Structures are given as structure tokens and as C-alpha cells.
C-alpha positions as CSV (number, residue, x, y, z in Angstrom):
1,M,0.0,0.0,0.0
2,L,1.4,3.4,-1.0
3,P,1.8,6.0,1.7
4,R,-1.0,8.6,1.7
5,Q,0.0,11.9,0.2
6,F,-1.2,15.4,0.2
7,L,-1.2,17.8,-2.8
8,C,-0.7,21.5,-2.0
9,R,-1.5,24.6,-4.2
10,D,2.1,25.3,-4.7
11,G,2.7,21.9,-6.2
12,R,4.2,20.2,-3.1
13,V,3.4,16.6,-2.5
14,L,3.7,15.8,1.2
15,A,3.9,12.3,2.6
16,D,2.8,11.1,6.0
17,R,6.4,10.8,7.3
18,D,6.7,14.6,6.9
19,A,3.6,15.0,8.9
20,R,4.8,12.7,11.7
21,L,7.9,14.8,12.3
22,M,7.7,16.6,15.7
23,G,4.8,14.4,16.4
24,V,2.3,16.2,14.3
25,P,0.2,13.8,12.3
26,F,-2.0,14.6,9.3
27,P,-5.7,14.5,9.9
28,P,-7.9,11.9,8.0
29,P,-9.1,12.7,4.5
30,G,-11.6,15.4,4.2
31,A,-10.5,17.1,7.4
32,S,-8.7,20.4,7.6
33,P,-5.0,19.6,7.6
34,Q,-3.8,23.1,8.6
35,R,-0.6,23.4,10.6
36,V,0.2,26.7,12.2
37,L,3.6,27.9,13.3
38,I,3.6,31.0,15.7
39,Y,6.8,32.8,16.4
40,S,6.9,34.8,19.7
41,H,10.3,36.3,20.5
42,D,9.5,37.0,24.2
43,T,12.5,39.0,25.2
44,F,10.7,40.6,28.1
45,G,7.6,40.0,30.1
46,L,4.7,37.6,29.5
47,G,2.7,39.4,26.8
48,H,3.9,37.8,23.6
49,L,3.5,34.3,24.9
50,R,0.2,34.8,26.5
51,R,-1.2,36.4,23.2
52,A,0.3,33.4,21.1
53,R,-1.3,30.9,23.5
54,A,-4.7,32.5,23.4
55,I,-4.6,32.4,19.6
56,A,-3.3,28.8,19.4
57,H,-6.0,27.6,21.8
58,A,-8.7,29.3,19.8
59,L,-7.5,27.6,16.6
60,V,-7.4,24.1,18.0
61,A,-10.6,24.6,19.8
62,E,-12.4,25.2,16.4
63,A,-10.6,22.4,14.6
64,P,-9.2,19.7,17.0
65,E,-7.3,18.1,14.1
66,R,-5.3,21.3,13.6
67,R,-1.8,21.4,15.0
68,V,0.0,24.5,16.4
69,V,3.6,24.9,17.4
70,I,4.7,28.0,19.4
71,L,8.3,29.2,19.2
72,S,8.9,31.3,22.4
73,G,11.8,32.8,24.2
74,S,9.9,33.1,27.4
75,P,11.8,31.6,30.4
76,V,8.5,30.8,32.2
77,S,6.7,29.0,29.3
78,H,6.9,25.7,31.3
79,A,4.5,27.3,33.9
80,F,1.6,27.5,31.4
81,R,-0.7,24.7,30.3
82,F,-1.2,24.1,26.7
83,A,-4.3,22.6,25.0
84,P,-4.0,19.3,23.1
85,G,-2.7,20.0,19.7
86,V,-0.6,22.9,20.8
87,T,3.2,22.6,21.5
88,C,5.5,25.2,22.8
89,R,9.2,25.0,21.8
90,R,11.6,27.1,23.9
91,L,14.1,29.4,22.2
92,P,17.3,30.4,24.1
93,G,16.4,33.4,26.3
94,V,17.4,37.0,26.0
95,T,16.5,39.8,28.2
96,K,16.0,43.6,27.9
97,L,18.0,45.9,30.0
98,A,16.7,49.2,31.6
99,S,18.7,51.0,28.8
100,G,16.6,49.2,26.1
101,E,19.6,47.1,25.1
102,Y,19.5,43.2,25.2
103,Q,21.8,40.5,26.5
104,S,21.7,36.7,26.7
105,L,20.1,35.0,29.7
106,G,22.6,32.4,29.6
107,P,26.0,33.2,31.2
108,G,29.1,33.2,29.0
109,H,27.1,33.5,25.7
110,G,27.3,36.6,23.6
111,L,24.2,38.1,22.0
112,D,25.3,37.4,18.5
113,E,25.8,33.7,19.4
114,V,22.4,33.4,20.9
115,V,20.7,35.0,18.0
116,A,22.5,32.7,15.6
117,T,21.4,29.7,17.7
118,R,17.8,30.9,17.9
119,A,17.6,31.6,14.1
120,A,19.0,28.1,13.4
121,L,16.4,26.6,15.7
122,I,13.6,28.6,14.1
123,R,14.6,27.5,10.7
124,H,15.0,23.8,11.7
125,V,11.5,23.8,13.2
126,A,10.0,25.6,10.2
127,E,11.4,23.1,7.8
128,R,10.4,20.0,9.8
129,F,7.0,21.2,10.7
130,D,6.3,22.7,7.2
131,P,3.4,24.9,8.3
132,D,0.6,26.0,6.0
133,L,0.5,29.3,8.0
134,F,3.3,31.1,9.8
135,L,2.1,33.8,12.2
136,V,4.9,36.2,13.4
137,D,4.2,38.3,16.5
138,K,5.0,42.0,16.4
139,E,8.5,42.0,14.9
140,P,8.5,41.8,11.1
141,A,12.0,40.4,10.9
142,G,12.0,38.8,14.4
143,F,14.5,39.6,17.2
144,H,17.6,41.0,15.5
145,G,16.4,39.6,12.2
146,E,16.4,36.0,13.5
147,V,13.1,35.0,11.6
148,L,14.2,36.2,8.1
149,P,15.8,32.8,6.9
150,A,12.6,30.9,7.9
151,L,10.4,33.6,6.3
152,H,12.2,33.3,2.9
153,R,12.2,29.5,2.9
154,L,8.6,29.2,3.9
155,K,7.6,31.8,1.4
156,A,9.3,29.8,-1.4
157,R,7.3,26.7,-0.2
158,G,4.0,28.6,-0.6
159,C,3.3,29.0,3.2
160,R,1.1,31.8,4.0
161,L,2.9,34.4,6.0
162,V,1.0,36.6,8.5
163,L,2.3,39.4,10.7
164,G,0.3,39.8,13.9
165,L,0.4,43.3,15.6
166,R,-1.0,44.3,18.9
167,D,-3.2,47.4,18.9
168,V,-0.4,49.8,19.9
169,L,3.3,49.5,19.1
170,D,4.8,52.8,20.2
171,D,4.6,56.5,19.5
172,P,5.0,56.9,15.8
173,D,7.8,59.3,16.2
174,L,9.8,56.6,18.1
175,L,8.5,53.6,16.0
176,A,9.4,55.0,12.6
177,P,13.1,55.3,13.2
178,E,13.2,52.0,15.2
179,W,11.6,50.1,12.2
180,E,13.8,51.9,9.7
181,R,16.9,50.9,11.8
182,K,15.8,47.3,12.0
183,G,14.9,47.1,8.4
184,A,11.3,46.1,9.4
185,L,9.5,48.2,6.8
186,A,11.5,46.4,4.0
187,V,10.3,43.0,5.3
188,L,6.5,43.9,5.3
189,P,6.0,43.0,1.5
190,L,7.0,39.4,2.4
191,Y,3.7,39.1,4.4
192,D,0.5,38.0,2.8
193,S,-1.6,39.6,5.5
194,L,-1.2,41.8,8.6
195,W,-3.6,41.3,11.4
196,V,-4.0,44.0,14.1
197,Y,-5.5,42.7,17.3
198,G,-7.5,45.7,18.1
199,L,-9.9,48.2,16.5
200,E,-9.0,51.0,14.2
201,A,-11.5,53.3,16.0
202,I,-9.3,53.0,19.1
203,Y,-5.9,53.2,17.6
204,A,-4.2,52.5,14.3
205,P,-0.6,51.2,15.1
206,L,0.9,51.9,11.7
207,D,-0.4,55.4,11.2
208,G,2.5,57.7,10.7
209,L,4.7,55.1,9.0
210,T,5.6,55.2,5.3
211,L,4.5,51.7,4.3
212,P,5.7,50.0,1.1
213,A,3.3,49.9,-1.8
214,G,0.4,47.4,-1.3
215,V,1.0,46.8,2.4
216,S,-1.9,48.8,3.7
217,G,-4.3,46.8,1.6
218,R,-3.3,43.7,3.4
219,L,-4.2,45.1,6.8
220,T,-7.1,43.7,8.8
221,Y,-8.3,44.8,12.3
222,T,-9.6,41.8,14.1
223,G,-10.9,43.3,17.5
224,Y,-9.4,42.5,20.9
225,L,-8.7,38.9,22.0
226,R,-11.4,37.7,24.5
227,R,-10.0,35.7,27.4
228,E,-11.6,32.9,29.3
229,A,-11.0,31.9,33.0
230,P,-10.6,28.3,34.1
231,E,-13.5,27.0,36.2
232,P,-13.0,27.7,40.0
233,E,-11.5,25.0,42.0
234,G,-12.5,23.9,45.5
235,S,-12.5,26.9,47.9
236,E,-12.2,29.4,45.1
237,A,-15.9,29.1,44.5
238,A,-16.7,30.1,48.0
239,A,-17.7,33.7,48.5
240,R,-14.9,36.0,49.6
241,E,-14.6,39.6,50.6
242,P,-14.4,41.8,47.5
243,F,-10.8,42.7,46.8
244,L,-8.8,44.8,44.4
245,L,-6.4,42.9,42.2
246,V,-3.1,44.7,41.7
247,T,-1.1,43.3,38.7
248,P,2.0,44.6,37.0
249,G,1.9,41.7,34.5
250,G,5.3,40.0,34.2
251,G,6.4,42.5,36.8
252,G,9.9,43.4,35.4
253,D,8.9,47.1,35.3
254,G,6.2,47.0,37.9
255,V,8.0,48.4,40.9
256,E,6.5,52.0,40.8
257,L,3.0,50.5,40.4
258,V,3.1,48.3,43.5
259,E,5.0,50.9,45.5
260,A,2.2,53.5,44.8
261,V,-0.5,51.1,45.9
262,V,1.2,49.9,49.0
263,R,2.1,53.5,50.0
264,A,-1.5,54.5,49.6
265,Y,-2.8,51.7,51.8
266,E,-0.1,52.6,54.4
267,A,-1.1,56.3,54.5
268,H,-4.9,56.0,54.2
269,T,-7.7,53.8,55.3
270,L,-9.3,52.1,52.4
271,E,-12.4,49.9,52.3
272,H,-11.4,47.1,50.0
273,P,-8.5,44.8,50.6
274,A,-5.9,44.5,47.8
275,L,-4.1,41.4,46.5
276,V,-0.8,42.1,44.8
277,V,0.5,39.5,42.2
278,F,4.0,40.5,41.6
279,G,4.8,38.4,38.5
280,P,7.8,36.2,37.7
281,F,10.1,39.0,36.6
282,F,9.6,41.4,39.5
283,P,13.0,42.5,40.8
284,S,13.8,40.2,43.8
285,A,15.2,42.9,46.2
286,E,12.2,45.2,45.7
287,Q,9.8,42.3,46.0
288,A,11.3,41.3,49.4
289,D,10.9,44.8,50.7
290,L,7.4,45.2,49.4
291,S,6.4,41.7,50.6
292,A,7.4,42.6,54.2
293,R,5.4,45.8,54.1
294,I,2.4,44.0,52.6
295,A,2.5,41.2,55.3
296,A,2.5,43.9,58.0
297,H,-0.7,45.5,56.7
298,P,-4.0,44.0,57.5
299,R,-5.7,45.0,54.2
300,L,-2.9,43.8,51.9
301,S,-1.8,40.3,50.7
302,S,0.5,39.1,47.9
303,L,1.3,36.3,45.6
304,G,4.6,35.8,43.6
305,F,3.1,34.5,40.3
306,D,-0.1,32.9,39.2
307,A,-0.1,31.5,35.6
308,R,-3.9,31.5,35.7
309,L,-4.4,35.1,36.7
310,E,-7.8,35.1,34.9
311,R,-9.4,33.3,37.8
312,L,-8.4,36.1,40.1
313,M,-9.4,39.0,37.7
314,R,-12.8,37.4,37.3
315,R,-13.5,37.6,41.1
316,A,-11.9,41.1,41.7
317,A,-14.0,44.1,42.5
318,G,-11.6,46.2,40.5
319,V,-8.1,45.9,38.8
320,V,-5.1,48.1,39.2
321,A,-2.6,47.5,36.3
322,M,-0.1,49.1,34.0
323,G,-2.1,48.5,31.0
324,G,-0.2,46.0,28.8
325,Y,-2.1,44.5,25.9
326,N,-3.0,41.1,27.6
327,T,-4.1,42.8,30.9
328,F,-6.3,45.2,28.8
329,C,-7.9,42.2,27.0
330,E,-8.7,40.6,30.3
331,I,-10.1,43.8,31.8
332,L,-12.4,44.0,28.8
333,S,-13.2,40.1,28.9
334,F,-14.1,40.0,32.5
335,D,-15.7,43.4,32.5
336,R,-13.8,44.7,35.5
337,P,-13.6,48.4,36.7
338,S,-10.0,49.2,36.3
339,L,-7.4,51.8,37.1
340,I,-4.4,52.0,34.7
341,L,-1.0,53.4,35.7
342,P,0.9,53.2,32.4
343,R,4.6,53.0,32.1
344,V,6.2,55.5,29.7
345,R,9.7,54.0,29.4
346,P,11.2,52.6,27.2
347,R,8.0,52.6,25.2
348,R,4.9,54.9,25.3
349,E,2.7,52.0,24.2
350,Q,0.8,51.7,27.5
351,L,0.2,55.4,27.8
352,I,-1.2,55.6,24.4
353,R,-3.5,52.6,24.9
354,A,-4.5,53.9,28.3
355,R,-5.5,57.4,26.9
356,A,-7.4,55.9,24.0
357,A,-9.4,53.6,26.3
358,A,-10.0,56.4,28.9
359,R,-11.4,58.7,26.2
360,L,-14.0,55.9,25.4
361,G,-14.8,55.5,29.1
362,L,-13.4,51.9,29.3
363,V,-10.8,52.5,32.0
364,G,-9.6,55.1,34.6
365,V,-6.1,56.4,34.3
366,I,-3.5,57.9,36.5
367,E,-0.7,59.3,34.3
368,P,2.8,59.9,35.6
369,G,2.7,62.9,38.0
370,D,4.4,66.3,37.6
371,A,8.0,66.1,38.8
372,D,7.2,68.9,41.3
373,E,4.3,67.1,42.9
374,S,5.0,66.0,46.4
375,T,4.9,62.3,47.5
376,A,2.1,63.1,49.9
377,N,-0.1,64.5,47.1
378,E,0.7,61.7,44.8
379,T,-0.2,59.2,47.5
380,A,-3.5,61.0,48.3
381,R,-4.4,61.0,44.6
382,M,-3.7,57.3,44.5
383,A,-5.8,56.6,47.5
384,E,-8.7,58.5,46.2
385,A,-8.6,56.6,43.0
386,L,-8.4,53.3,44.7
387,A,-11.3,54.1,46.9
388,A,-13.4,55.0,43.9
389,L,-12.3,52.1,41.8
390,P,-15.0,49.5,42.7
391,H,-17.7,52.0,42.0
392,R,-16.4,52.9,38.4
393,P,-18.6,51.8,35.5
394,A,-17.5,48.5,34.0
395,P,-16.3,48.6,30.4
396,S,-19.5,47.2,29.2
397,A,-21.3,50.4,30.2
398,R,-19.7,51.8,27.0
399,P,-20.5,49.2,24.4
400,I,-18.3,49.3,21.3
401,P,-19.3,46.9,18.4
402,G,-16.7,44.2,17.6
403,L,-14.6,45.1,20.6
404,L,-13.8,41.5,21.6
405,D,-14.3,39.7,18.3
406,G,-10.6,39.1,17.7
407,L,-10.4,35.3,18.2
408,P,-13.5,34.6,16.0
409,A,-12.0,36.9,13.3
410,I,-8.6,35.1,13.6
411,R,-10.3,31.8,13.2
412,R,-12.1,33.0,10.0
413,L,-9.0,34.5,8.6
414,A,-6.9,31.3,9.4
415,A,-9.5,29.2,7.8
416,T,-8.6,30.6,4.4
417,A,-5.3,28.8,4.7
418,D,-7.1,25.5,5.4
419,A,-7.7,24.9,1.7
420,A,-4.1,25.2,0.8
421,C,-3.5,21.5,1.2
422,V,-6.1,18.9,0.1
423,A,-6.0,15.2,0.4
424,A,-5.0,13.5,-2.9
425,E,-5.8,9.8,-3.5
């Protein structure tokens, strides 16, 4: 009996043995054979991995025979559960310094060496997995251009290439020279489609850039990515005193946020208790100091890290956050009153998103204070905002059509690649 083969639009004939590489079998005849590779460079924080995971889970939930491989540089990828059909392959880690520069997470390895290793691994997985759809997150050329070899090879094979962009990248005056320096604009014509995980009515991330001819016509706004929370376990389901959830996301740049909240509780009497979830990248010395102050306060408690933060957000009376993309999606999904304290360094992304959302009445915002404002005044302003937070309108009070349609839209867009390979007798 001859091995079953699959005929693709680009003329490729693929055998079962190719499908079995990396443990990814072809589906039975008549089923959708789509294989999706997602690149998520993850040099800092949790945002890229969590976004890739949400998309991957949505794709396999719709078509269980579909297979998704995520390439991620996150050092905490092992802490997350992945649905059947989704595999996460770890890339050697790099980290972003306060200066905005990068270095290897592994001792004794130069950045160029690590990038070369990552690029080789990306190319190897791409060749073995042979995806029908390659979804690249945020960086058109990848970290330091590491995804370019795989992009060119997959393009030649007829793979559909998609660049996925969050709703806000940075201030256009900062983004334009950055992308010019990285050669990102020159890479855009390689992509068949660009998906923006947001709404143009809220923000257009590529406005202000001089795009290559034809690229703007490939741009689609999907809406934000709705998040689901796992079902409560055991005592979680029991009623508890309403609390404020304080989350700086990954935590690497969250010291100012947590310090502001703790200082407000220490100086003022506030009705609702607060739970601080530091995140896996919160600086250890500052976490130790803040943990001691939190433990000494009767209305404060803390956790180091919870990979299923959605469960806590669903129960919270209000959320205090920095306003990264994933946290914003969760605030919208669980319809929580929220207070955003955006960071402004090294990017202005969170500030831009927070201002746009505040204009629409979706969130409350405390922007960085005037340098001349006293600490006492800043603390009083924070305490007042925390006291008012549980009484703020939820985001659903300002309904916006298509706001959380991102995952259904992505499933529809991805489905157009399903027909790229059909079973051949």
C-alpha cells in the first residue's frame, strides 16, 4: 500500500512521514490539515507568549485536528498549560535591560551567538513542521532579524505568512526610526496579511509610517482577544470579601505601580483589601521589601506569580494595572472596573492605549505625575482613585461593536489557509 500523500496549491506533495515529524500527524481525508507555526520572540515579560497561547488555543478549539507549534523565548513557558494539539518550543532566552539594550540570559554567551542559535532553531522547526500558516508576532524580521531565513524559505514553499500586531506598538515618532533601523519596513512586503489585534477606532498602530506599496491593503483589524477563565477549583468558588487585584503583568517594570498602591494603603484607610500579584520578573530585592510591608498591613496580601491570573481577575471588584495588551484584553473580557498606571519607558505603548481607552470610558487612568508634585499629594491622589475604583462603571457600560471579536475573526482568517492543502488519492 502506497503512503497517503497530500497535494498543495504550490505543487508540493507531502507524505505522512513529513507530517509525523515533531509528532504532528496529518488528519484523516476530508478534514482540515492546517498546521500553524507561531513565532513569539519573548525577550521581556509575558505578553507575547500569552497572546500566542490564546490564539493557538482558539485555533485548535475550532478544529481539533489542527496542530499549532509556538516558538517562544519566554523563560517561564513551562508554567503554562497548553491545550491538546498545541506545542511550545523554547528558544534560548534573551532579556531587555533598563537601557533598552539586550543580553543573553545564559552566562558566557554573547548576544550574536544566541541570536544565531535561535535563528537556526527557528529555521529547523519551520522546515520540519512545514506549516501552512506562519504567524509572526510584532517584529516583522524577528528579534535581530532571526526569523528572516525561515520567512524566505517558507515563502518559497508557498506557506502563508502573516504578521500579527497588537493594537499599539509605540509613539509613531519613536516607532518609525526604530523600524527603519531594524529594516522592518522592507520586510513587510513578504507578508501576505497583517492582522491587528484591536480596533482602528481605538488606535491605528501603523499610522505615521511610510508603508511599502500594497501593504496597507493587506491590513485587517480583528478586534481584541477575548480571554476565558478556568473554572474555579475547591475553595475558590466560595464567597470571599471583595478585593482589588493589583497586577504589573510580568512584573519586570512594575515596582512603581506596586509601590504606589502599598504607599496609599499605608497612608490612608481604604475599604477594599488588595491582592498584589508580583509576576515572575519582579526584581527580587524590591519584591522582598514590598512583601514585608504588605505582610505587615491588615488589608494587603500578595502572591509571587499565578499563571492563571484570569481566575483572580474574574473575582476582583476592581483591577489596578499598568495597561499592557493582555491585561487590557482581560479587563475587557471579565468586565472589571480598572485603574491604569501606564509606564512611559522605554516605550509609550501603555500610555497611548490607556489614553485611548479612557477617552472611550473603558478605564480610569493615573498618568505619571508632575516632577514637582509632592509624594504626599501623589499618595493622596492614588488613595482617592483606589477608593473610587470598585464604583467605576465596568467597560460594558460603554458598548463598542466588535470590541472583543478578535479570536473569532482570527479563526475565520486562518480558515482561508485550510484549503491550501487537500488530500489526494
